N, C-alpha and C positions, 0 to 999 in steps of 0.2 A: 237467627237465620240471616238477618242483614249483614252481619259481620261476614258470615261464611260467603255469602254473594259478592261482597267487596273483596275478599281474599281470592275468590276466583278471578274476579276481574284483574286483581294484581298479578296472578298466575299468568293470566293470559297477556297482560302487557310485558311481563319479565320475559315470557317465551317469544314475543315479537322482537323485543330489543336484542335478545341473545341471538335469534336468527340473524338480524342485520349485522351484528357485531361479528358474528362467525363468517358471514358473507364477505365483509370488508377485510377480514384477515385472511381469506382465501383458504380458510380451513375446509378440510374434507367432511366436517361435521355439520357444515351449513345445510346440506340437503337434508340430512337426518334431523336437524332443528326445524326445517321448513315442514317436514312431514308431520312431526311432533305437534306443531302448532295447528297444522291443518286438521289432525285428528281431534284435537282439543275443540277446534272450531265447529267440528261436526256434532259433538255431544253436548256443546254448551247450550244451544237452545232449549232442549229437553230438560237439562238440569235446571236452568233458569225458570222455565215454566212451572217445574215441580217445587222448586223453592218458593217462587212466589205465590202458588197454590197452597203451600204449607203454611205460609204466614196468614193468608186469607181465611183458610179453614182452621187454623190453629192446630195443625198436625205436629205437635211438638216431638213425636217420635220420629220425625224426619231430620231432626237437627243433628242427632248423631250419625245416621246415614249420610248426611250431606257432608259433615266433617269426614267421614271414611272415604267418601267419593274424592273429596278434595285432596286427601292424603294420597290415594291411588293415583290421581292425576299428576301429583307432583312427582312420585315414584316412576310412574310411566314415563314422563318427559326426561328424567335423569337416566332412566335405562335406555330409552330410544336414542337420546342424543349422544350418550357415551359409547353406546354399542355393546353394553354389557350383556354377555351370554350370547353374543352374535356368532352364528355358525357360518363357516365359508359356504359360498353359493356352489352348487353343483356344477360340474363341468358343462359348459354350454348354457347356463341359466344366470340370471341376474338376481334371482330371488335369494335372499339370505335370511333364513329363519331365525328367529330370536324367540325361543319358548317363554323366557320369563317375561317378556314384553307381553305377550299374547296372554299369559295367565293374569297379569296385572290389568290388562285392558278388559278381559272378561270379568274380573272382579268388579271392575267400575261399572260395567253394563248391568250386572246383577244388582248392584247397589241402586242404580237408577230404577231398575224394575220394582225394587223393594219400596222405594220412595213412592212410584206410582201406585202401587197396590195400597200403600197406607192412605192414599187420597180417596179411594173408593169407599 
């Protein structure tokens, strides 16, 4: 589990660096990178709490869930930043739905819930 926590930190660091690089390049994807790292930042505390509690309580069944969570977060970042599956905003709206991203995000939330339930 410690390795997964370290890889999660690496993912966060990579996303921060990528955001900065895209801003310097003036890329239109910089805003998307900012939002992706912000979203990771929102789920990171609960993941870290569950991961540390899994170590303390020796909840080994959470190891695979943590790996799957990390994979979904990598996929989420790629989808969000690249704009994969992005649908054009409706006229008069700035909202651009991205259903693939939503499905990946929901999967990551379900994985966190499962990790939490394993600790009960």
